[in-house]
Every structure is written in C-alpha cells, then in structure tokens.
C-alpha positions in Angstrom: -0.1 0.1 0.1 1.7 3.2 -1.2 1.4 6.2 0.8 -0.9 8.2 -1.4 -3.7 5.2 -1.4 -2.9 4.1 2.1 -3.2 7.9 3.5 -5.6 10.3 1.4 -7.8 7.1 0.1 -8.2 5.2 2.8 -7.8 7.1 6.0 -10.8 9.5 5.5 -13.2 6.7 5.9 -11.6 4.9 8.9 -12.4 7.3 11.8 -15.4 5.0 12.6 -13.8 1.9 12.1 -13.4 -0.5 15.2 -13.3 -3.7 16.4 -14.7 -5.5 13.4 -12.5 -3.9 10.8 -9.2 -4.3 13.2 -10.1 -8.1 13.7 -8.2 -9.3 10.3 -4.8 -8.2 11.8 -5.1 -7.7 15.8 -4.5 -11.3 17.2 -6.3 -12.5 19.8 -5.0 -12.6 23.4 -5.8 -15.8 25.9 -8.3 -13.6 27.7 -10.2 -12.7 24.0 -8.8 -9.3 24.1 -8.0 -8.1 20.6 -3.8 -6.8 20.8 -1.9 -5.3 18.3 2.0 -5.6 19.2 4.0 -2.9 17.8 7.8 -2.8 17.2 9.9 0.2 18.0 13.6 0.9 18.5 15.0 2.6 21.6 16.8 5.7 19.5 15.6 9.6 19.5 14.9 8.5 16.1 11.9 6.9 16.6 10.7 9.4 19.4 7.1 10.4 17.8 6.2 6.5 17.9 7.9 6.2 21.5 6.0 9.2 22.7 2.8 8.2 21.4 3.2 4.7 22.6 4.0 5.7 26.0 1.5 8.4 26.6 -1.5 6.0 25.7 -2.5 8.3 22.3 -1.9 5.4 19.8 -3.5 3.1 22.0 -6.7 5.6 22.5 -6.5 6.2 18.4 -6.7 2.2 18.1 -9.4 1.3 20.5 -10.9 -1.1 21.2 -7.8 -3.1 20.2 -5.5 -3.3 23.0 -1.5 -1.9 21.7 1.5 -3.7 23.0 4.9 -2.2 22.7 7.7 -4.3 21.9 11.0 -2.3 21.9 14.4 -3.5 20.1 17.9 -1.9 20.2 18.8 -2.7 16.3 16.6 -2.1 13.1 17.4 -5.8 11.8 15.4 -7.1 15.0 12.5 -5.3 14.2 12.5 -6.3 10.6 12.9 -9.9 11.9 10.2 -9.4 14.1 7.8 -8.3 11.4 8.7 -11.2 9.0 8.2 -13.9 11.9 5.0 -12.1 13.0 6.3 -11.6 16.5 4.9 -7.6 15.8 2.1 -6.5 13.1 3.9 -3.1 12.4 6.7 -1.2 13.8 9.4 1.6 13.1 12.7 0.4 11.9 15.8 1.8 9.9 15.5 1.5 6.2 18.5 -0.6 5.3 17.2 -3.3 7.6 13.9 -3.0 6.3 14.9 -3.3 2.4 17.3 -6.0 3.1 15.0 -8.5 5.0 12.2 -7.7 2.2 14.3 -8.7 -0.3 15.4 -11.7 1.2 11.6 -12.9 1.9 9.7 -11.4 -1.1 9.2 -13.7 -3.7 7.7 -13.0 -7.3 6.6 -9.6 -6.3 4.3 -10.7 -3.3 5.2 -11.2 0.1 8.4 -9.2 2.3 7.5 -5.8 3.8 5.8 -2.7 3.1 6.9 1.1 4.2 3.8 2.7 4.9 5.2 6.1 6.0 7.8 7.9 7.3 9.2 8.8 11.2 12.5 10.7 11.1 14.9 11.9 8.3 18.7 12.6 9.9 19.9 11.8 13.1 23.3 9.7 12.2 26.8 10.5 12.6 30.2 9.2 12.2 32.2 10.3 15.6 35.8 9.8 16.4 37.7 10.2 19.5 40.5 12.8 19.4 43.4 10.7 20.3 42.7 8.6 17.2 43.8 11.4 15.1 41.2 10.8 12.4 41.1 14.5 10.4 40.0 13.0 6.7 38.7 9.7 5.4 42.3 8.4 4.5 42.7 8.3 8.5 40.5 5.8 8.8 43.3 3.1 7.3 44.3 1.0 10.2 41.3 2.0 12.6 38.9 0.3 14.6 35.3 1.4 14.3 31.7 0.5 15.5 28.3 0.3 14.4 25.4 -1.4 16.7 24.8 -4.2 14.6 25.6 -5.4 11.3 22.9 -4.8 8.5 21.6 -1.9 10.3 21.4 1.4 8.3 24.4 3.0 10.1 26.4 -0.4 9.1 25.3 0.2 5.4 26.4 3.9 5.6 29.8 3.1 7.1 30.7 0.6 4.7 29.7 3.0 1.7 31.4 5.9 3.1 34.5 3.4 3.2 34.0 2.0 -0.2 34.1 5.6 -1.7 37.1 6.4 0.2 38.8 3.6 -1.5 38.8 1.5 2.0 37.3 -2.0 3.3 36.3 -3.6 6.0 39.1 -6.2 7.5 36.8 -8.9 6.7 36.8 -8.1 3.2 40.7 -7.9 2.8 40.8 -4.2 3.9 42.4 -2.8 6.7 39.7 -1.0 8.6 38.3 -3.1 11.3 34.3 -3.0 11.8 32.7 -4.2 15.0 29.3 -5.0 16.1 28.6 -4.2 19.5 25.6 -2.3 21.8 25.7 1.5 21.9 27.0 1.3 25.9 29.4 -1.0 24.8 30.8 1.3 22.1 30.8 4.4 24.8 32.8 2.4 26.9 35.4 1.1 24.5 35.8 4.3 22.9 36.6 5.9 26.5 39.2 3.2 26.7 40.9 4.1 23.7 39.6 0.5 22.3 37.7 1.8 19.4 38.5 4.9 17.4 35.3 5.7 15.9 31.4 4.5 15.5 29.1 5.4 13.0 25.7 5.9 15.3 22.1 7.1 15.3 20.7 9.6 17.8 21.3 10.1 20.8 24.2 7.8 20.9 26.4 9.9 18.5 25.7 13.1 20.8 26.2 11.5 23.8 29.6 10.2 22.7 30.5 13.6 21.7 29.5 15.2 24.7 30.5 12.5 27.2 33.9 12.0 25.5 35.0 15.1 24.2 34.8 13.4 20.3 34.3 15.1 17.3 31.5 14.5 15.3 33.6 13.3 11.7 30.6 13.0 9.4 26.9 14.4 9.9 25.3 11.9 7.5 23.0 14.5 6.5 25.9 16.3 4.4 26.1 13.0 2.4 22.5 13.3 0.8 20.4 15.9 -1.4 18.8 18.3 0.6 20.3 16.8 3.4 17.2 14.1 4.0 17.4 10.4 4.4 15.4 7.9 6.1 16.1 6.9 9.5 13.1 5.6 11.1 10.1 4.5 8.7 7.0 2.5 9.7 6.5 -0.7 7.9 4.2 -4.0 8.2 4.1 -7.5 6.4 3.1 -7.3 2.9 -0.1 -9.2 3.6 -0.9 -6.7 6.5 -0.3 -3.4 4.5 -4.0 -2.7 3.4 -5.5 -3.8 7.0 -7.7 -0.8 8.2 -5.8 -1.3 11.5 -2.5 -0.5 10.1 -3.8 2.7 8.5 -5.3 3.6 11.5 -2.0 3.0 13.1 0.0 5.0 10.3 -2.5 7.9 11.1 -2.0 7.9 14.7 1.8 8.3 14.1 1.5 11.1 11.7 -0.4 12.9 14.3 2.4 12.0 16.8 4.9 13.5 14.2 3.1 16.8 14.0 2.7 17.2 17.6 6.7 16.7 17.4 6.9 19.4 15.2 4.5 21.8 17.0 6.0 20.8 20.3 9.5 19.1 20.1 10.6 19.2 23.8 6.8 17.7 24.9 7.5 14.6 22.6 11.4 14.3 23.7 10.1 14.4 27.2 7.6 11.6 26.8 10.1 9.4 24.9 13.0 9.6 27.2 10.4 9.0 30.2 9.2 5.8 28.0 12.7 4.6 27.6 13.8 4.6 31.0 10.7 2.1 31.7 12.1 -0.1 28.8 15.9 0.2 28.8 16.5 1.8 32.0 19.3 4.5 31.2 18.7 6.0 27.9 21.1 8.9 29.0 20.8 12.4 30.5 18.0 14.5 29.1 20.2 17.3 28.1 21.7 14.6 26.0 18.0 14.0 24.1 18.0 17.7 23.6 21.2 18.3 22.2 20.9 15.4 19.9 17.3 16.7 18.4 19.3 19.4 17.0 20.4 16.6 14.4 17.1 14.8 13.4 14.1 16.3 11.3 10.4 14.1 12.1 8.8 14.0 9.1 5.8 11.6 7.9 7.5 11.6 4.4 9.6 8.0 4.0 11.7 9.9 1.7 11.4 7.0 -0.6 14.6 7.8 -2.9 16.9 7.4 0.2 15.3 4.0 1.1 16.1 2.8 -2.6 19.4 3.9 -2.5 20.0 2.2 0.9 19.0 -1.0 -1.0 20.9 -0.5 -3.9 24.2 -0.2 -1.5 23.0 -2.8 0.5 22.9 -5.1 -2.5 26.1 -4.0 -3.7 27.9 -5.2 -0.5 26.4 -8.1 -0.9 23.8 -8.1 2.2 20.8 -9.0 -0.3 19.8 -9.5 -3.6 19.5 -7.0 -6.6 16.7 -4.6 -6.8 16.1 -4.9 -3.3 13.2 -2.2 -3.1 10.8 -3.8 -5.9 7.4 -4.2 -4.4 8.3 -2.4 -0.8 6.2 0.7 -1.5 3.4 -1.0 -3.9 
C-alpha cells in the first residue's frame, strides 16, 4: 500500500472503524482481547512513535484494540520480528527493512511494505580526538563500530569506506568494523579500544558530549537536501492494506505533527518511556542536544530507502533490486 493510497484514499473513511475492521490483523490474546503488537527502536529517531505509545495516545486511536509495545535495540531485530509475526507493525531503519524485504519477497509478493515516515537525519560518524582522524584516509588501520551488522548505519559506514577507497578487514581491507551495543561502544571508545563509530541519535551526541569526541561525519551532509530516512513505519506485505494498519499510520502522523509543534514535549515523553524499557537512555540534556540533528517527518524519503537498498545489494547483503515491491 503506497502512502498516497494508504493515507489519502483510505484514512478519510476509517475514523469510525472499530473492532470489526481491526479483527483481520490484531491477534486474540488468551483473555479474548484483541491485541496489536507494535515494534519500535530505543533511539531518539523513533521519538514520535515512542511518545505516542508511552502516553497512551496511540492506544486511544486504536481502541478497542489493545496495543502492546515491543522495544528493540537495532533495526534488523524489528525487521525479523515483522517477518516472523512477532509484531504486526513497527518502526525501523530503512536498510534493515529493505534487506529483509528483498530476502523474503517472492515474485513481487510477500516481504514487507513501507507505510510512512518517522524521521530523517540523526546519524553520524563520531571519532575520538586521540585517534588523529582528520580525513577519510586516516580511517585506514582504525577500529570502528556499529550497533549491529545490517543496520542503516552499518550500510552507511561501509559505503563511506568504499567511496574512500577503503574496506572492512573481513573483506581484505584494513579497517576493522565491529558490531557491539551502544553502551559497549561508549565504554570501548572511552578506553581507546575503538577509534570511532557510526551511530544513530542520541548515541552519537552522547559520545560527543561525554567523551569530548568529534562529529567527523554528519550523515545529512552526504544526502541531497540533507534528507534521508532513519526511521520508517512498516508492516508485512499481507497486512499493509488492513484498516488497522492505516489507523496506526494515521496515529503516527499525528504524533509527528505534535513533535514538530512541541518538540520538547515529545522528547520528555520519549525519554520517560525509554527509562521504563531500557533503564538508562542517557541524560535528558543529551536528548535535547541530539534533537538538533534529527528531522521528524511523515515522508519516508523513498529515494533514500531505494539507495540504501542498492548500496546493501552492492555490498552483498541482499539480492539485486531490493526495493522492488516495498512501496506497492
């Protein structure tokens, strides 16, 4: 279901749709209650979805269906949960979605569907000052990190290295790329075991502030008009036309509009909700500073998703033409 069809053609008539329209997608809990499981990542780039779920506003928009939140630390985990049916819809980074879609779509059917946007921007390559990294060539021989192989930042880093004439050590190059959690990256950069990392917000800003590190690449500078997707809403292909998914997409659009009108309120709610799920999301002041590097938007920035897919295919992470069917 494309954004034009899903939003403009369907949403106008969905305000009165309740349990009968939702029953095809929401699973039935043991109590007989209908439940929609929504995946979201524990990053600032997903703040509108996090705030909407934590505040209960998205649940109100989908009533009487009960909404359950599943929080993930990396995009590939959300994509796997969608494919496996552990969640019915969720926000994730575009590279993970397009890669998993390409691996599971068959003959133009199956796979995943992008339903709308959430965030543009909010990813950077940060390096320690002690690393001496001042230009791309200085990355040779260095140890860099991402939070997981196959994330949007992982693809961005490997493309950046390729364009600089460098390669990951596992492919015969001399730049070591490790996949570790954000907290581990912070500790290893503090000890000098890592020289840098390509990270989403708020991790990139947290490392800059806590370690006096440098923002070597603001990824916005690598894209036309400084716009590229970092969080988008998706479902399985077979669920994309379900009225309940359209209602969720509309509810997320409302949360994005709210974030644009009152950014601090969204940041406060998202930060509080992440405290419940991950314990320590970092200081709220870091969230506020990191927000300068993100742009919440209902636009999925389709061209950037297609480019991430082509880059992932060129890197051998998925079959060619990976975005085919992702938006239809």
